[in-house]
N, CA, C and O atoms as CSV, one atom per row, in Angstrom:
chain,resi,resn,atom,element,x,y,z
A,1,MET,N,N,0.851,-1.173,0.000
A,1,MET,CA,C,0.000,0.000,0.000
A,1,MET,C,C,0.897,1.238,0.000
A,1,MET,O,O,1.919,1.257,0.687
A,2,PRO,N,N,0.528,2.268,-0.761
A,2,PRO,CA,C,1.327,3.495,-0.812
A,2,PRO,C,C,1.400,4.199,0.550
A,2,PRO,O,O,0.495,4.091,1.377
A,3,LYS,N,N,2.496,4.914,0.750
A,3,LYS,CA,C,2.685,5.701,1.966
A,3,LYS,C,C,2.783,7.174,1.596
A,3,LYS,O,O,3.290,7.535,0.534
A,4,PHE,N,N,2.283,8.020,2.503
A,4,PHE,CA,C,2.307,9.458,2.303
A,4,PHE,C,C,2.863,10.130,3.549
A,4,PHE,O,O,2.526,9.761,4.674
A,5,SER,N,N,3.704,11.106,3.337
A,5,SER,CA,C,4.219,11.913,4.436
A,5,SER,C,C,3.340,13.153,4.536
A,5,SER,O,O,3.209,13.914,3.577
A,6,VAL,N,N,2.740,13.346,5.707
A,6,VAL,CA,C,1.850,14.487,5.924
A,6,VAL,C,C,2.420,15.312,7.067
A,6,VAL,O,O,2.690,14.790,8.149
A,7,VAL,N,N,2.599,16.608,6.818
A,7,VAL,CA,C,3.060,17.524,7.860
A,7,VAL,C,C,2.081,18.685,7.918
A,7,VAL,O,O,1.577,19.148,6.895
A,8,PHE,N,N,1.823,19.142,9.134
A,8,PHE,CA,C,0.816,20.178,9.356
A,8,PHE,C,C,1.294,21.111,10.455
A,8,PHE,O,O,1.716,20.656,11.519
A,9,LEU,N,N,1.230,22.404,10.208
A,9,LEU,CA,C,1.540,23.408,11.221
A,9,LEU,C,C,0.253,23.695,11.979
A,9,LEU,O,O,-0.651,24.355,11.467
A,10,ALA,N,N,0.184,23.193,13.198
A,10,ALA,CA,C,-1.029,23.322,14.002
A,10,ALA,C,C,-1.260,24.773,14.397
A,10,ALA,O,O,-0.321,25.470,14.781
A,11,PRO,N,N,-2.510,25.234,14.304
A,11,PRO,CA,C,-2.807,26.605,14.706
A,11,PRO,C,C,-2.681,26.767,16.221
A,11,PRO,O,O,-2.829,25.809,16.979
A,12,GLY,N,N,-2.413,27.970,16.630
A,12,GLY,CA,C,-2.331,28.236,18.065
A,12,GLY,C,C,-1.032,28.909,18.440
A,12,GLY,O,O,-0.225,29.272,17.584
A,13,GLU,N,N,-0.849,29.063,19.712
A,13,GLU,CA,C,0.305,29.787,20.229
A,13,GLU,C,C,1.606,29.003,20.109
A,13,GLU,O,O,2.676,29.602,19.996
A,14,LYS,N,N,1.532,27.682,20.131
A,14,LYS,CA,C,2.740,26.851,20.143
A,14,LYS,C,C,3.407,26.736,18.777
A,14,LYS,O,O,4.616,26.516,18.702
A,15,ASN,N,N,2.637,26.882,17.691
A,15,ASN,CA,C,3.156,26.674,16.342
A,15,ASN,C,C,3.903,25.361,16.220
A,15,ASN,O,O,5.056,25.334,15.788
A,16,GLN,N,N,3.260,24.291,16.594
A,16,GLN,CA,C,3.876,22.977,16.540
A,16,GLN,C,C,3.611,22.288,15.211
A,16,GLN,O,O,2.533,22.419,14.632
A,17,PHE,N,N,4.613,21.548,14.734
A,17,PHE,CA,C,4.444,20.728,13.545
A,17,PHE,C,C,3.966,19.352,13.972
A,17,PHE,O,O,4.457,18.782,14.947
A,18,ILE,N,N,3.002,18.829,13.229
A,18,ILE,CA,C,2.551,17.465,13.413
A,18,ILE,C,C,2.924,16.725,12.133
A,18,ILE,O,O,2.567,17.157,11.038
A,19,HIS,N,N,3.637,15.619,12.268
A,19,HIS,CA,C,4.082,14.863,11.101
A,19,HIS,C,C,3.745,13.395,11.282
A,19,HIS,O,O,3.931,12.831,12.360
A,20,ARG,N,N,3.248,12.783,10.217
A,20,ARG,CA,C,2.966,11.345,10.231
A,20,ARG,C,C,3.207,10.756,8.854
A,20,ARG,O,O,3.017,11.414,7.831
A,21,ILE,N,N,3.625,9.512,8.854
A,21,ILE,CA,C,3.659,8.712,7.634
A,21,ILE,C,C,2.389,7.853,7.685
A,21,ILE,O,O,2.159,7.125,8.651
A,22,ILE,N,N,1.578,7.949,6.642
A,22,ILE,CA,C,0.302,7.248,6.620
A,22,ILE,C,C,0.241,6.327,5.405
A,22,ILE,O,O,0.506,6.743,4.277
A,23,GLU,N,N,-0.110,5.075,5.656
A,23,GLU,CA,C,-0.355,4.130,4.568
A,23,GLU,C,C,-1.812,4.252,4.167
A,23,GLU,O,O,-2.711,4.163,5.003
A,24,SER,N,N,-2.033,4.457,2.875
A,24,SER,CA,C,-3.394,4.622,2.392
A,24,SER,C,C,-3.438,4.351,0.901
A,24,SER,O,O,-2.406,4.336,0.230
A,25,THR,N,N,-4.630,4.138,0.391
A,25,THR,CA,C,-4.779,3.822,-1.025
A,25,THR,C,C,-4.482,5.009,-1.933
A,25,THR,O,O,-4.007,4.833,-3.055
A,26,ASP,N,N,-4.760,6.220,-1.450
A,26,ASP,CA,C,-4.493,7.409,-2.258
A,26,ASP,C,C,-4.285,8.631,-1.362
A,26,ASP,O,O,-4.459,8.576,-0.144
A,27,LYS,N,N,-3.912,9.721,-2.003
A,27,LYS,CA,C,-3.589,10.963,-1.291
A,27,LYS,C,C,-4.784,11.501,-0.506
A,27,LYS,O,O,-4.632,11.942,0.633
A,28,ASP,N,N,-5.966,11.466,-1.109
A,28,ASP,CA,C,-7.156,12.008,-0.447
A,28,ASP,C,C,-7.515,11.227,0.812
A,28,ASP,O,O,-7.838,11.824,1.839
A,29,SER,N,N,-7.461,9.912,0.741
A,29,SER,CA,C,-7.797,9.129,1.934
A,29,SER,C,C,-6.707,9.245,3.000
A,29,SER,O,O,-7.006,9.154,4.190
A,30,ALA,N,N,-5.456,9.443,2.598
A,30,ALA,CA,C,-4.381,9.671,3.573
A,30,ALA,C,C,-4.613,10.986,4.312
A,30,ALA,O,O,-4.431,11.064,5.527
A,31,LEU,N,N,-5.011,12.009,3.577
A,31,LEU,CA,C,-5.273,13.302,4.201
A,31,LEU,C,C,-6.476,13.210,5.144
A,31,LEU,O,O,-6.465,13.813,6.217
A,32,ARG,N,N,-7.500,12.470,4.759
A,32,ARG,CA,C,-8.676,12.287,5.608
A,32,ARG,C,C,-8.297,11.546,6.894
A,32,ARG,O,O,-8.765,11.905,7.975
A,33,THR,N,N,-7.464,10.530,6.786
A,33,THR,CA,C,-7.002,9.791,7.964
A,33,THR,C,C,-6.228,10.717,8.895
A,33,THR,O,O,-6.441,10.709,10.107
A,34,PHE,N,N,-5.332,11.514,8.325
A,34,PHE,CA,C,-4.565,12.462,9.132
A,34,PHE,C,C,-5.503,13.424,9.853
A,34,PHE,O,O,-5.344,13.672,11.048
A,35,PHE,N,N,-6.466,13.959,9.138
A,35,PHE,CA,C,-7.445,14.872,9.740
A,35,PHE,C,C,-8.161,14.206,10.907
A,35,PHE,O,O,-8.258,14.786,11.988
A,36,THR,N,N,-8.659,13.005,10.697
A,36,THR,CA,C,-9.438,12.302,11.726
A,36,THR,C,C,-8.608,11.992,12.967
A,36,THR,O,O,-9.098,12.099,14.091
A,37,GLU,N,N,-7.357,11.610,12.761
A,37,GLU,CA,C,-6.540,11.143,13.878
A,37,GLU,C,C,-5.704,12.229,14.547
A,37,GLU,O,O,-5.290,12.052,15.693
A,38,GLU,N,N,-5.442,13.344,13.870
A,38,GLU,CA,C,-4.475,14.310,14.395
A,38,GLU,C,C,-4.991,15.726,14.634
A,38,GLU,O,O,-4.317,16.503,15.311
A,39,THR,N,N,-6.146,16.088,14.110
A,39,THR,CA,C,-6.517,17.508,14.154
A,39,THR,C,C,-7.799,17.813,14.924
A,39,THR,O,O,-8.302,18.934,14.844
A,40,THR,N,N,-8.337,16.853,15.664
A,40,THR,CA,C,-9.600,17.091,16.365
A,40,THR,C,C,-9.485,18.173,17.433
A,40,THR,O,O,-10.495,18.735,17.857
A,41,GLU,N,N,-8.287,18.464,17.861
A,41,GLU,CA,C,-8.073,19.547,18.824
A,41,GLU,C,C,-8.299,20.918,18.186
A,41,GLU,O,O,-8.599,21.889,18.881
A,42,PHE,N,N,-8.154,20.992,16.860
A,42,PHE,CA,C,-8.186,22.272,16.155
A,42,PHE,C,C,-9.409,22.468,15.270
A,42,PHE,O,O,-9.771,23.605,14.968
A,43,TYR,N,N,-10.056,21.378,14.847
A,43,TYR,CA,C,-11.209,21.438,13.944
A,43,TYR,C,C,-12.291,20.498,14.454
A,43,TYR,O,O,-11.998,19.505,15.120
A,44,SER,N,N,-13.548,20.817,14.140
A,44,SER,CA,C,-14.630,19.894,14.496
A,44,SER,C,C,-14.485,18.629,13.644
A,44,SER,O,O,-14.083,18.701,12.483
A,45,ASN,N,N,-14.807,17.503,14.212
A,45,ASN,CA,C,-14.627,16.217,13.537
A,45,ASN,C,C,-15.856,15.874,12.698
A,45,ASN,O,O,-16.563,14.903,12.968
A,46,ASP,N,N,-16.092,16.698,11.672
A,46,ASP,CA,C,-17.211,16.493,10.768
A,46,ASP,C,C,-16.835,17.046,9.399
A,46,ASP,O,O,-15.707,17.496,9.200
A,47,GLU,N,N,-17.770,17.015,8.457
A,47,GLU,CA,C,-17.477,17.484,7.096
A,47,GLU,C,C,-17.092,18.961,7.058
A,47,GLU,O,O,-16.221,19.354,6.281
A,48,GLN,N,N,-17.730,19.778,7.887
A,48,GLN,CA,C,-17.398,21.202,7.916
A,48,GLN,C,C,-15.976,21.405,8.438
A,48,GLN,O,O,-15.226,22.219,7.899
A,49,GLY,N,N,-15.603,20.666,9.485
A,49,GLY,CA,C,-14.242,20.749,10.007
A,49,GLY,C,C,-13.220,20.323,8.967
A,49,GLY,O,O,-12.168,20.946,8.829
A,50,TYR,N,N,-13.535,19.252,8.232
A,50,TYR,CA,C,-12.622,18.775,7.187
A,50,TYR,C,C,-12.498,19.809,6.074
A,50,TYR,O,O,-11.411,20.018,5.537
A,51,TYR,N,N,-13.592,20.446,5.733
A,51,TYR,CA,C,-13.564,21.503,4.713
A,51,TYR,C,C,-12.606,22.629,5.131
A,51,TYR,O,O,-11.769,23.060,4.338
A,52,TYR,N,N,-12.731,23.098,6.368
A,52,TYR,CA,C,-11.866,24.176,6.852
A,52,TYR,C,C,-10.409,23.717,6.966
A,52,TYR,O,O,-9.488,24.480,6.675
A,53,PHE,N,N,-10.210,22.468,7.390
A,53,PHE,CA,C,-8.859,21.914,7.452
A,53,PHE,C,C,-8.215,21.930,6.072
A,53,PHE,O,O,-7.085,22.396,5.926
A,54,LYS,N,N,-8.916,21.426,5.053
A,54,LYS,CA,C,-8.372,21.403,3.690
A,54,LYS,C,C,-8.139,22.811,3.161
A,54,LYS,O,O,-7.160,23.062,2.458
A,55,GLU,N,N,-9.033,23.722,3.497
A,55,GLU,CA,C,-8.869,25.107,3.067
A,55,GLU,C,C,-7.569,25.693,3.632
A,55,GLU,O,O,-6.818,26.357,2.917
A,56,ASP,N,N,-7.314,25.444,4.910
A,56,ASP,CA,C,-6.066,25.909,5.529
A,56,ASP,C,C,-4.853,25.155,4.980
A,56,ASP,O,O,-3.816,25.754,4.694
A,57,PHE,N,N,-4.995,23.851,4.839
A,57,PHE,CA,C,-3.902,22.986,4.411
A,57,PHE,C,C,-3.380,23.377,3.029
A,57,PHE,O,O,-2.171,23.391,2.801
A,58,PHE,N,N,-4.286,23.694,2.113
A,58,PHE,CA,C,-3.907,23.985,0.732
A,58,PHE,C,C,-3.996,25.468,0.376
A,58,PHE,O,O,-4.006,25.806,-0.807
A,59,ASP,N,N,-4.059,26.355,1.355
A,59,ASP,CA,C,-4.137,27.798,1.108
A,59,ASP,C,C,-2.997,28.209,0.174
A,59,ASP,O,O,-1.838,27.883,0.430
A,60,THR,N,N,-3.318,28.915,-0.894
A,60,THR,CA,C,-2.299,29.262,-1.888
A,60,THR,C,C,-1.317,30.319,-1.408
A,60,THR,O,O,-0.181,30.356,-1.882
A,61,SER,N,N,-1.720,31.173,-0.486
A,61,SER,CA,C,-0.805,32.223,-0.027
A,61,SER,C,C,-0.026,31.831,1.233
A,61,SER,O,O,1.084,32.317,1.447
A,62,ASN,N,N,-0.604,30.953,2.071
A,62,ASN,CA,C,0.074,30.554,3.303
A,62,ASN,C,C,-0.413,29.169,3.739
A,62,ASN,O,O,-1.158,29.063,4.713
A,63,PRO,N,N,-0.005,28.109,3.035
A,63,PRO,CA,C,-0.502,26.773,3.359
A,63,PRO,C,C,-0.010,26.317,4.739
A,63,PRO,O,O,1.110,26.628,5.145
A,64,SER,N,N,-0.856,25.584,5.441
A,64,SER,CA,C,-0.483,25.096,6.766
A,64,SER,C,C,-0.002,23.649,6.728
A,64,SER,O,O,0.326,23.086,7.772
A,65,GLY,N,N,0.045,23.042,5.554
A,65,GLY,CA,C,0.476,21.662,5.486
A,65,GLY,C,C,1.008,21.254,4.128
A,65,GLY,O,O,0.971,22.007,3.155
A,66,SER,N,N,1.507,20.023,4.108
A,66,SER,CA,C,2.031,19.456,2.879
A,66,SER,C,C,1.867,17.941,2.935
A,66,SER,O,O,1.991,17.329,3.995
A,67,ILE,N,N,1.589,17.355,1.789
A,67,ILE,CA,C,1.486,15.906,1.688
A,67,ILE,C,C,2.250,15.462,0.438
A,67,ILE,O,O,2.042,15.982,-0.658
A,68,ILE,N,N,3.136,14.487,0.635
A,68,ILE,CA,C,3.912,13.978,-0.484
A,68,ILE,C,C,3.962,12.448,-0.411
A,68,ILE,O,O,3.966,11.879,0.680
A,69,PRO,N,N,3.999,11.790,-1.561
A,69,PRO,CA,C,4.114,10.330,-1.558
A,69,PRO,C,C,5.527,9.927,-1.136
A,69,PRO,O,O,6.500,10.609,-1.457
A,70,CYS,N,N,5.625,8.815,-0.418
A,70,CYS,CA,C,6.923,8.274,-0.020
A,70,CYS,C,C,7.255,7.100,-0.938
A,70,CYS,O,O,6.369,6.357,-1.361
A,71,GLU,N,N,8.499,6.951,-1.227
A,71,GLU,CA,C,8.963,5.839,-2.075
A,71,GLU,C,C,9.064,4.578,-1.257
A,71,GLU,O,O,9.436,3.529,-1.784
């Protein structure tokens, strides 16, 4: 199964990076897994929370995250 490296700059005063290697069938499901398991402290655990997470994650002027496939 493919692996993806996901890193996210968590919002808040600490400015902490959260990083995980996630095995998943594709990039979208890896990002969803990361959201479900790592970001409930910062976003509501529902479709609206995921929408805002993706909006922040892929922001064109100041993205809060990155996802890349691992070899």
